[in-house]
C-alpha positions as CSV (number, residue, x, y, z in Angstrom):
1,M,-114.0,-50.4,-48.3
2,T,-111.3,-52.9,-47.5
3,Y,-107.8,-52.1,-48.4
4,V,-105.9,-55.0,-50.0
5,R,-102.1,-54.9,-50.3
6,D,-100.7,-55.9,-53.6
7,L,-97.9,-58.3,-52.7
8,G,-96.6,-58.1,-56.2
9,S,-95.8,-54.4,-55.9
10,V,-92.1,-53.6,-56.1
11,D,-92.6,-50.4,-54.1
12,L,-94.1,-52.4,-51.2
13,W,-91.2,-54.8,-51.0
14,R,-88.6,-51.9,-51.3
15,Y,-90.3,-50.1,-48.4
16,S,-90.4,-53.2,-46.2
17,E,-86.7,-53.9,-46.9
18,Q,-85.7,-50.3,-45.9
19,R,-87.8,-50.5,-42.7
20,S,-86.0,-53.7,-41.7
21,Q,-82.6,-52.2,-42.4
22,R,-83.5,-49.2,-40.2
23,R,-84.5,-51.5,-37.3
24,R,-81.3,-53.5,-37.5
25,T,-79.2,-50.3,-37.5
26,A,-81.0,-49.0,-34.4
27,R,-80.5,-52.3,-32.5
28,A,-76.8,-52.3,-33.3
29,R,-76.5,-48.7,-32.1
30,R,-78.2,-49.6,-28.8
31,R,-75.8,-52.5,-28.3
32,R,-72.8,-50.2,-28.8
33,M,-74.2,-47.6,-26.4
34,R,-74.7,-50.3,-23.7
35,R,-71.0,-51.4,-24.1
36,I,-69.6,-47.9,-23.5
37,G,-72.3,-46.8,-21.0
38,V,-70.5,-47.8,-17.8
39,P,-67.0,-46.3,-18.6
40,L,-68.8,-43.1,-19.9
41,A,-70.8,-42.8,-16.7
42,M,-67.7,-43.1,-14.6
43,L,-66.0,-40.4,-16.7
44,V,-69.0,-38.1,-16.4
45,S,-69.1,-38.7,-12.7
46,A,-65.4,-37.8,-12.2
47,A,-65.8,-34.7,-14.3
48,G,-68.9,-33.7,-12.3
49,T,-67.0,-33.7,-9.1
50,G,-64.4,-31.4,-10.5
51,A,-61.6,-34.0,-10.3
52,P,-59.4,-34.9,-13.2
53,A,-60.3,-38.1,-14.9
54,F,-57.1,-39.8,-13.9
55,A,-57.0,-38.6,-10.4
56,G,-58.6,-41.7,-9.0
57,T,-56.1,-43.9,-10.7
58,A,-53.1,-42.0,-9.5
59,K,-54.5,-41.5,-6.1
60,S,-55.3,-45.2,-5.6
61,G,-51.8,-46.3,-6.6
62,H,-50.6,-46.7,-3.0
63,T,-53.9,-48.3,-2.0
64,T,-53.6,-50.9,-4.8
65,R,-50.1,-51.7,-3.7
66,R,-51.2,-52.1,-0.1
67,A,-54.0,-54.3,-1.1
68,A,-51.7,-56.4,-3.2
69,A,-49.3,-56.7,-0.3
70,S,-52.1,-57.8,2.0
71,R,-53.2,-60.4,-0.5
72,Q,-49.6,-61.8,-0.7
73,H,-50.4,-64.7,1.5
74,Q,-54.2,-64.9,0.9
75,R,-53.9,-68.1,-1.2
76,I,-56.0,-70.8,0.5
77,L,-53.7,-73.7,1.4
78,R,-55.0,-77.2,2.1
79,L,-53.7,-80.8,2.2
80,H,-51.3,-81.6,-0.7
81,S,-50.7,-77.9,-1.5
82,T,-47.1,-77.1,-2.4
83,G,-44.9,-74.1,-3.0
84,P,-43.3,-71.1,-1.2
85,D,-46.6,-70.2,0.5
86,V,-46.6,-73.5,2.2
87,V,-42.9,-72.9,3.3
88,H,-44.0,-69.6,4.8
89,L,-46.9,-71.3,6.6
90,Q,-44.7,-74.0,8.0
91,R,-42.2,-71.4,9.4
92,L,-45.1,-69.6,11.1
93,L,-46.3,-72.8,12.6
94,G,-42.8,-73.9,13.6
95,V,-42.7,-77.1,11.6
96,T,-40.2,-78.4,9.1
97,P,-40.4,-76.1,6.1
98,D,-40.4,-78.6,3.3
99,G,-42.9,-76.8,1.1
100,V,-45.4,-79.7,1.1
101,F,-48.7,-79.5,3.0
102,G,-48.7,-83.0,4.5
103,H,-50.4,-84.5,7.4
104,H,-47.9,-83.1,9.9
105,T,-48.7,-79.6,8.7
106,L,-52.4,-80.4,8.6
107,H,-52.3,-81.4,12.3
108,A,-50.4,-78.2,13.2
109,V,-52.9,-76.0,11.3
110,K,-55.9,-77.7,13.0
111,R,-54.2,-77.3,16.4
112,F,-53.6,-73.6,15.8
113,Q,-57.2,-73.0,14.6
114,R,-58.5,-74.8,17.6
115,E,-56.4,-72.7,20.0
116,A,-57.3,-69.5,18.2
117,G,-61.0,-70.1,18.2
118,L,-61.3,-70.4,14.4
119,L,-63.2,-72.9,12.3
120,V,-61.1,-76.1,12.5
121,D,-61.2,-77.2,8.9
122,G,-57.4,-77.7,8.3
123,Q,-57.5,-75.1,5.5
124,V,-55.4,-71.9,5.7
125,G,-57.6,-69.1,4.4
126,P,-57.6,-65.3,5.1
127,L,-58.7,-65.6,8.7
128,T,-56.2,-68.2,9.6
129,W,-53.4,-66.3,7.8
130,A,-54.3,-63.2,9.7
131,A,-54.3,-65.0,13.1
132,L,-51.0,-66.7,12.3
133,Q,-49.3,-63.4,11.4
134,R,-50.7,-61.7,14.5
135,Q,-49.5,-64.4,16.9
136,N,-46.2,-65.4,15.3
137,R,-45.0,-62.1,13.9
138,G,-47.4,-59.4,15.0
139,R,-46.7,-55.7,15.6
140,P,-44.2,-54.6,18.2
141,G,-45.9,-54.8,21.7
142,E,-48.4,-57.5,20.7
143,R,-46.2,-60.4,21.8
144,I,-47.5,-61.8,25.1
145,L,-44.8,-62.3,27.7
146,E,-45.4,-64.8,30.5
147,V,-43.6,-67.1,32.9
148,G,-40.9,-68.9,30.9
149,S,-40.4,-66.1,28.3
150,D,-37.0,-64.7,27.9
151,G,-35.0,-62.3,25.8
152,A,-34.6,-58.5,25.2
153,A,-38.4,-57.9,25.4
154,V,-38.5,-59.4,29.0
155,A,-35.4,-57.4,30.0
156,A,-37.1,-54.2,28.8
157,V,-40.2,-54.9,30.9
158,Q,-38.0,-55.6,33.9
159,R,-36.2,-52.2,33.5
160,R,-39.6,-50.5,33.4
161,L,-40.5,-52.3,36.6
162,E,-37.1,-51.4,38.1
163,I,-36.2,-55.0,38.9
164,P,-33.0,-56.9,37.9
165,D,-33.1,-57.1,34.1
166,D,-31.8,-60.7,33.6
167,G,-34.1,-61.2,30.6
168,V,-35.9,-64.2,32.2
169,F,-39.6,-64.1,33.2
170,G,-39.4,-65.8,36.5
171,P,-41.2,-65.5,39.9
172,V,-39.8,-62.1,40.7
173,T,-41.0,-60.7,37.4
174,L,-44.3,-62.4,37.8
175,A,-44.8,-60.8,41.2
176,A,-43.9,-57.3,39.9
177,V,-46.2,-57.6,36.8
178,E,-49.1,-58.7,39.0
179,A,-48.5,-55.9,41.4
180,F,-48.4,-53.4,38.5
181,Q,-51.6,-54.8,37.0
182,R,-53.3,-54.7,40.4
183,T,-52.4,-51.0,41.1
184,H,-53.3,-49.9,37.5
185,G,-56.8,-51.5,37.3
186,L,-55.8,-54.2,34.8
187,V,-56.7,-57.8,34.7
188,V,-54.3,-59.5,37.1
189,D,-53.1,-62.5,35.0
190,G,-49.3,-62.1,35.4
191,Q,-49.0,-61.8,31.6
192,V,-47.6,-58.8,29.7
193,G,-50.0,-58.4,26.7
194,P,-50.9,-55.3,24.7
195,F,-52.9,-53.6,27.4
196,T,-50.3,-54.1,30.1
197,M,-47.5,-53.1,27.8
198,R,-49.4,-49.9,26.9
199,A,-49.9,-49.1,30.6
200,L,-46.2,-49.7,31.3
201,R,-45.1,-47.3,28.5
202,A,-47.5,-44.7,29.8
203,A,-46.2,-45.1,33.4
204,G,-42.5,-44.8,32.3
205,H,-40.7,-46.4,35.2
206,W,-42.6,-47.9,38.0
207,R,-41.1,-49.4,41.2
208,A,-42.7,-52.5,42.4
209,P,-43.5,-52.6,46.2
210,R,-40.8,-54.6,48.0
211,T,-42.6,-57.8,48.9
212,H,-41.2,-61.3,49.3
213,A,-42.2,-63.9,46.8
214,R,-45.4,-65.6,47.8
215,A,-44.7,-68.9,49.5
216,P,-46.9,-71.9,49.2
217,A,-49.8,-71.9,51.7
218,H,-48.3,-74.7,53.8
219,H,-45.1,-72.7,54.3
220,R,-46.6,-69.4,55.3
221,P,-46.2,-68.5,59.0
222,R,-49.3,-68.1,61.0
223,H,-49.5,-65.9,64.0
224,H,-52.7,-66.8,65.7
225,R,-52.7,-66.0,69.4
226,H,-54.6,-69.1,70.5
227,H,-53.0,-71.6,68.2
228,R,-49.6,-73.1,68.6
229,R,-47.6,-73.2,65.4
230,S,-46.6,-76.6,64.2
231,H,-43.1,-77.1,62.8
232,R,-44.0,-80.4,61.2
233,P,-43.8,-80.0,57.4
234,A,-47.1,-80.7,55.5
235,R,-47.1,-83.8,53.3
236,L,-47.9,-83.1,49.7
237,G,-50.3,-85.3,47.9
238,L,-49.7,-86.8,44.4
239,G,-51.6,-84.0,42.7
240,E,-49.7,-81.2,44.4
241,R,-46.4,-82.9,43.6
242,A,-47.5,-83.2,40.0
243,V,-48.2,-79.4,39.9
244,H,-44.8,-78.6,41.3
245,T,-43.1,-81.0,38.9
246,A,-45.0,-79.5,35.9
247,E,-44.0,-76.0,36.9
248,Q,-40.4,-76.9,36.3
249,Y,-41.1,-77.2,32.6
250,L,-42.8,-73.9,32.0
251,G,-41.3,-72.4,28.9
252,V,-40.2,-75.7,27.3
253,P,-41.1,-75.7,23.5
254,Y,-44.0,-77.6,22.1
255,V,-42.9,-80.5,19.9
256,W,-45.3,-82.7,18.1
257,G,-44.9,-86.2,19.6
258,G,-42.5,-84.8,22.2
259,E,-42.1,-86.7,25.4
260,G,-39.6,-84.4,27.1
261,P,-37.7,-83.0,28.7
262,S,-36.6,-80.7,25.8
263,G,-40.0,-80.7,24.1
264,F,-43.5,-81.8,24.8
265,D,-46.9,-82.2,23.2
266,C,-49.9,-82.0,25.5
267,S,-50.2,-85.7,26.5
268,G,-46.5,-86.2,26.5
269,L,-46.2,-83.5,29.2
270,V,-48.8,-85.2,31.3
271,Q,-47.2,-88.6,30.9
272,Y,-43.7,-87.3,31.7
273,V,-44.7,-85.4,34.8
274,Y,-46.6,-88.3,36.4
275,G,-43.8,-90.7,35.2
276,K,-41.3,-88.6,37.3
277,L,-43.6,-89.4,40.3
278,G,-43.6,-93.1,39.6
279,V,-47.1,-93.2,38.0
280,H,-47.3,-94.7,34.5
281,L,-50.0,-93.1,32.3
282,P,-51.0,-94.0,28.7
283,R,-49.5,-91.9,25.9
284,T,-52.5,-90.3,24.3
285,S,-55.0,-87.9,25.8
286,Y,-57.9,-90.2,24.8
287,A,-56.4,-93.0,26.9
288,Q,-55.4,-90.8,29.7
289,Y,-59.0,-89.8,30.2
290,N,-59.7,-93.3,31.5
291,A,-56.5,-93.5,33.7
292,G,-58.3,-92.5,36.9
293,R,-61.6,-91.4,38.5
294,H,-63.7,-88.9,36.6
295,V,-64.5,-85.7,38.6
296,S,-66.8,-82.8,37.9
297,R,-65.6,-79.4,37.0
298,G,-66.7,-78.0,40.4
299,D,-64.7,-80.7,42.3
300,L,-61.3,-80.0,40.6
301,R,-58.2,-80.3,42.7
302,P,-54.5,-79.5,41.8
303,G,-53.0,-82.3,39.8
304,D,-56.3,-83.4,38.1
305,L,-56.1,-83.9,34.4
306,V,-58.4,-81.5,32.4
307,F,-59.6,-82.4,28.9
308,F,-60.9,-80.3,26.0
309,D,-62.0,-80.5,22.4
310,A,-63.6,-84.0,22.6
311,L,-60.6,-85.3,24.6
312,G,-58.1,-84.1,22.0
313,H,-56.2,-81.8,24.4
314,V,-55.2,-82.3,28.0
315,G,-53.5,-80.3,30.8
316,I,-52.7,-80.4,34.5
317,Y,-55.0,-78.4,36.8
318,I,-53.1,-76.2,39.2
319,G,-56.0,-74.5,41.0
320,G,-57.7,-71.1,40.7
321,G,-59.2,-72.0,37.4
322,R,-55.7,-72.4,35.8
323,F,-53.8,-75.3,34.3
324,I,-50.4,-76.1,32.8
325,H,-50.4,-77.4,29.3
326,A,-48.4,-77.6,26.0
327,P,-50.9,-75.9,23.6
328,H,-49.7,-76.3,20.0
329,T,-46.9,-76.0,17.5
330,G,-45.1,-72.7,17.8
331,T,-45.8,-72.2,21.6
332,R,-44.3,-73.3,24.8
333,V,-45.5,-75.1,28.0
334,Q,-47.5,-72.4,29.7
335,I,-50.4,-71.6,32.1
336,G,-53.9,-71.4,30.7
337,T,-57.2,-70.5,32.2
338,L,-60.6,-72.3,32.0
339,A,-62.1,-69.5,30.0
340,G,-62.8,-68.6,26.4
341,W,-62.1,-71.4,24.0
342,Y,-61.2,-73.8,26.9
343,D,-64.5,-73.1,28.6
344,A,-66.5,-73.7,25.4
345,H,-64.6,-76.9,24.6
346,W,-64.5,-78.4,28.1
347,A,-64.6,-82.2,27.9
348,G,-64.1,-83.5,31.4
349,A,-61.6,-84.2,34.1
350,T,-59.8,-87.2,35.6
351,R,-58.1,-87.6,39.0
352,V,-55.0,-89.8,39.0
353,T,-54.6,-91.9,42.1
């Protein structure tokens, strides 16, 4: 027997309408429960741990403020950005703080990123902000002191080394720092960074051994029994004279486009040093690369020009894997080493003759 629904029945239509209404009500209830489900779960979780419902909010107040403070300068800045964040950036970089992210600021940012081993994209994001703040402001003790540095921080180091505290990081301070590093198992680089500073604080006061400043090799007396000492002064080559000339400008501030003597950029320093010796070199690092004979890295001699970053940066080699250069805005003429970023971005060398 087949059952046939009577579509004309009023009861059938009423039942169908009530069933549809019940389904719509159930769907609406499920939607409401989904909307309040997450907050309810969080409340139940807080209650389950025995903590007051608002404890998390009150407890995280300081954390939230710290996070907000750390995000204060997290805005990503790029070419044509403007505002107070750009002014702050320019002050960290040591360029004119006009509040406009122009090509001058862009060049300074790229130079800093290159020097810090960051992605060189010209944009100031969280990583570049953090590196800028570490290098330019930093925490006490993170400032690196080296030849050419001066001020109260240098005087404090000199007092710990028990040498005259004139506040100038010169040859006497360099010799004392190297002696301290050597006797305390540190890297002997003559720079007072975080590790050397920490060791100095732990040592209290340390008296450097009384040694005379190291003289150049050609001035050191030799006492060989079977060799007669010659009193004829050795004649310095062009490269060695260039090194001695460049050393006189350690500590001079980096200035974009600077040609000395009160400020240099990298190629300006090279041109100025060799110009003092009567040798005219081109102005840019790219042109200076072709101003002499190219030499291999294993054949470097003092005075050779060393190039990095696809010829975008140049310095004067002084021997022992070190070179004098003007790195970037916010720094000074200083001694660098052929390691780290400079090793990875080596581009070649030229011997000026």
